[in-house]
C-alpha positions in Angstrom: 36.8 -4.5 -37.1 35.1 -5.3 -40.2 32.4 -7.6 -39.8 30.3 -9.1 -42.0 26.2 -9.2 -41.9 26.5 -12.6 -43.0 28.3 -14.2 -39.7 27.6 -11.5 -37.1 25.4 -10.8 -33.6 23.1 -7.9 -33.0 22.6 -6.7 -29.4 19.3 -4.9 -29.5 16.9 -3.6 -26.6 13.8 -4.8 -27.6 10.7 -2.4 -27.2 7.4 -3.2 -25.4 5.0 -4.5 -27.4 7.0 -6.5 -30.3 7.2 -10.4 -30.2 11.0 -11.4 -30.5 9.6 -13.2 -33.9 8.1 -9.4 -34.8 12.1 -8.0 -34.5 13.2 -10.8 -36.5 11.0 -9.8 -39.2 11.6 -6.2 -39.2 15.2 -7.0 -39.5 14.8 -9.2 -42.5 12.8 -7.3 -44.3 14.9 -3.9 -43.7 18.2 -5.7 -44.3 17.3 -8.3 -46.7 19.3 -11.0 -45.3 17.2 -14.0 -44.9 18.8 -15.8 -42.5 18.2 -14.0 -38.9 17.1 -15.9 -35.9 16.9 -14.9 -32.1 18.6 -16.1 -29.3 16.2 -16.1 -26.1 12.5 -15.2 -26.7 11.3 -12.1 -25.0 7.1 -11.7 -24.4 5.5 -8.5 -25.9 5.4 -7.3 -22.2 9.4 -7.7 -21.9 11.8 -4.9 -22.9 15.5 -5.3 -23.1 18.3 -7.5 -24.3 17.1 -9.4 -27.3 20.1 -11.2 -29.2 20.0 -11.5 -32.9 22.5 -14.2 -35.1 23.1 -13.4 -38.8 23.8 -15.7 -41.4 26.2 -18.5 -40.4 25.8 -16.9 -36.8 22.6 -18.7 -36.7 24.2 -21.9 -35.8 25.8 -20.4 -32.6 22.4 -19.3 -31.0 22.5 -22.1 -28.8 25.5 -21.1 -27.2 24.2 -17.4 -27.4 21.0 -18.2 -25.3 23.7 -20.3 -22.5 24.9 -18.0 -20.4 23.1 -16.5 -17.4 20.7 -13.6 -17.5 19.8 -10.7 -15.0 16.4 -9.1 -15.2 14.6 -6.7 -13.8 11.1 -7.6 -12.5 7.9 -6.0 -11.5 5.8 -8.6 -9.2 2.4 -7.1 -8.7 1.0 -8.8 -5.4 -2.9 -9.5 -4.7 -3.6 -10.4 -8.3 -3.3 -14.1 -10.3 -3.7 -14.6 -13.6 -4.0 -17.4 -16.0 -0.7 -16.8 -17.7 0.9 -15.1 -14.5 1.7 -12.2 -16.1 -0.5 -8.6 -16.9 -1.5 -10.1 -20.2 -3.7 -12.9 -18.8 -7.0 -13.1 -16.9 -7.5 -12.4 -13.7 -8.5 -15.5 -11.5 -8.3 -14.6 -8.0 -7.4 -11.1 -5.7 -6.7 -10.4 -2.1 -6.3 -7.3 -0.7 -4.1 -8.0 2.2 -1.3 -5.5 3.1 2.1 -6.7 2.6 5.0 -5.1 4.2 8.8 -4.9 2.3 10.1 -7.2 5.2 7.6 -9.7 4.9 8.5 -9.7 1.0 12.1 -9.6 1.6 11.5 -12.7 4.1 10.2 -15.4 1.4 13.1 -14.3 -1.1 15.8 -17.0 0.0 13.7 -19.9 -0.4 13.8 -19.0 -4.5 17.6 -18.5 -4.3 19.9 -20.9 -5.2 19.4 -24.4 -7.0 15.6 -24.7 -7.0 12.8 -26.7 -8.6 10.3 -24.5 -10.7 6.8 -25.7 -12.5 6.8 -23.5 -15.6 3.6 -21.5 -16.7 0.9 -23.4 -18.4 0.8 -20.6 -21.0 4.3 -21.4 -22.5 6.2 -22.7 -25.6 7.2 -25.9 -24.1 6.2 -28.7 -25.8 3.9 -31.9 -24.6 3.3 -34.7 -26.4 4.4 -32.3 -29.5 2.0 -29.7 -29.0 3.2 -26.4 -27.2 1.5 -25.8 -24.0 -0.1 -22.3 -24.7 -1.7 -23.8 -27.5 -3.2 -26.6 -25.3 -4.5 -24.1 -22.9 -6.2 -21.7 -25.3 -8.3 -25.3 -26.5 -9.7 -24.5 -22.7 -7.6 -28.3 -22.6 -5.4 -27.1 -19.6 -6.9 -29.5 -17.1 -5.2 -32.1 -19.1 -1.4 -31.3 -18.8 0.7 -32.3 -15.8 3.4 -29.3 -15.4 6.9 -31.1 -14.5 9.1 -28.9 -12.2 12.5 -27.9 -14.0 15.8 -27.6 -12.3 16.8 -23.8 -12.5 19.7 -21.7 -10.5 18.9 -18.2 -9.0 22.3 -16.7 -8.0 20.7 -13.6 -6.9 17.4 -12.3 -5.9 16.9 -8.5 -4.4 14.4 -5.8 -4.1 15.4 -2.6 -5.7 11.9 -0.8 -5.2 9.4 -1.3 -3.1 5.9 0.4 -4.0 3.1 -1.8 -2.5 1.4 -3.8 -4.4 4.5 -3.8 -6.7 7.9 -4.9 -5.9 10.6 -4.4 -8.5 13.1 -6.8 -8.1 16.7 -7.7 -9.8 17.2 -11.8 -10.9 20.3 -13.2 -11.9 19.5 -16.7 -12.9 20.3 -19.5 -15.2 19.1 -19.8 -18.8 15.1 -21.3 -19.0 14.6 -19.8 -15.5 11.1 -18.3 -15.9 10.6 -15.2 -14.1 6.8 -15.2 -14.3 6.4 -18.3 -12.3 9.0 -16.7 -10.2 6.8 -13.9 -9.7 3.3 -16.5 -9.3 5.2 -18.4 -6.4 6.3 -15.4 -4.7 2.8 -14.3 -4.4 1.5 -17.6 -3.3 4.7 -18.2 -0.5 3.0 -14.6 0.9 -0.3 -16.2 0.6 -1.8 -13.2 -1.5 -0.9 -14.0 -4.9 1.2 -12.5 -7.7 1.9 -11.9 -11.1 4.5 -10.5 -13.6 3.5 -6.8 -14.2 6.5 -5.9 -16.3 9.8 -7.2 -17.2 13.3 -6.1 -18.4 16.1 -8.4 -19.4 19.0 -6.1 -18.4 22.0 -8.9 -19.4 22.8 -11.9 -21.1 26.0 -13.3 -20.4 28.3 -10.1 -21.9 25.4 -8.4 -23.3 23.5 -5.7 -21.8 21.3 -3.1 -22.2 24.2 -0.6 -21.8 25.8 -1.9 -25.1 22.5 -2.5 -26.9 21.2 -0.6 -29.5 17.2 0.5 -29.8 15.5 -0.7 -32.9 14.4 2.4 -33.6 18.4 4.0 -33.8 19.1 0.5 -36.0 16.5 1.0 -38.2 17.2 4.6 -39.2 21.0 3.4 -39.2 20.0 0.5 -41.9 18.4 3.6 -43.9 21.8 5.4 -43.9 23.7 2.4 -44.6 25.6 2.8 -41.2 24.0 -0.2 -39.2 27.3 -2.2 -39.6 28.7 -0.4 -36.8 26.3 -2.1 -34.2 27.5 -6.0 -35.5 29.5 -7.8 -32.3 31.9 -10.6 -34.0 29.9 -14.0 -33.3 33.3 -15.6 -31.1 31.5 -13.1 -28.5 29.1 -16.2 -28.2 32.0 -18.3 -27.0 33.1 -16.1 -24.0 33.5 -19.1 -21.8 35.4 -21.4 -24.2 39.0 -21.6 -24.2 40.9 -20.1 -27.1 42.9 -22.2 -29.4 45.3 -20.4 -32.1 45.9 -23.7 -35.0 48.8 -23.4 -37.5 48.0 -23.5 -41.3 48.3 -27.5 -41.3 45.7 -27.7 -38.3 43.3 -25.0 -39.9 43.3 -26.9 -43.3 42.8 -30.2 -41.5 39.5 -28.8 -39.4 38.3 -27.4 -42.5 38.1 -31.0 -44.0 36.8 -32.5 -40.9 39.9 -34.2 -39.8 40.4 -34.8 -35.9 43.3 -33.2 -34.4 46.1 -34.6 -31.8 46.2 -31.9 -29.0 48.0 -33.8 -26.6 51.0 -31.4 -26.6 48.2 -28.7 -25.0 46.9 -28.4 -21.6 43.3 -28.8 -22.4 42.0 -31.6 -20.1 39.6 -28.7 -18.4 38.2 -27.4 -21.5 34.8 -28.5 -22.6 34.6 -26.7 -26.0 37.2 -24.7 -27.6 36.9 -21.6 -30.2 39.6 -22.5 -32.9 41.4 -19.7 -34.9 43.1 -20.0 -37.9 46.7 -18.6 -38.0 45.4 -15.1 -39.4 43.2 -14.8 -36.1 40.1 -15.6 -37.9 37.2 -17.5 -36.0 37.4 -21.1 -37.8 35.4 -23.5 -35.8 34.2 -24.8 -32.5 36.3 -28.1 -31.2 34.8 -31.0 -29.0 36.8 -33.5 -26.9 36.5 -36.9 -28.0 35.7 -38.8 -25.3 37.3 -42.3 -25.9 40.4 -40.8 -27.4 41.9 -38.3 -24.7 44.2 -35.4 -26.3 42.3 -35.8 -29.9 39.7 -33.2 -30.7 37.0 -33.0 -33.7 35.6 -30.2 -35.8 32.3 -30.0 -33.9 30.9 -26.7 -36.1 33.2 -25.2 -39.1 32.9 -21.9 -40.3 34.1 -21.6 -43.7 34.3 -17.8 -45.2 
């Protein structure tokens, strides 16, 4: 499949120590593609799946980020930090022994649909300012953290080596694993923080089909990196596909609404539309007040 770097996705296995923005900056410099964005931030202490959107695919970042995530997280008990992870200052310690059975016993309360308080040191905005900026100015006491609804579909111990438990978390987008580690520590009465994190999957994208940044950079220098490009429509994996005829394709390109009453699309929320040559063309959205009518939400003219 011939995929253009002007409209593509990249699944990178982010290394330790780099921010998501660092990876984007490296790729912009190496490929000389100006328009590159990431879909789903990973902290410097986290590794694993980091999706990059290239060229027009940056318009699909919200869909890339919208899928469930799977993480492997190291929860260290007995130490709380300001940031809920290993980068923060230690604010409390407790040397009480906790058994694997005790740890497993509290996990059910964090599964399902739960309310989660995000960490103060996060990029969430309040009053137009990011929370971590407020915290760094020493004004954290002025912030009222609002619980957010998240879903944790599965939470299992992978490895137990007290005081560290390696857990596997399958969760909704927007879940803070740092908050989860902190909350588990609090539930056990000893405190805890996130000592390490690896995102092993984001929707269909996993570390098994990711490329390391080092390998990718070598391939760029050899001009063979295009082999790692992924088709942008992979971001729309949960959307119904619709193949348009030539007349419909031209109408969509001109922003014209389509009457698709003849198709069984009553349960579809969004459509990924293709032209008669099989090329991804647009995302279509239903017109709420006119059943059977669909409007172009995003059109990709290539």
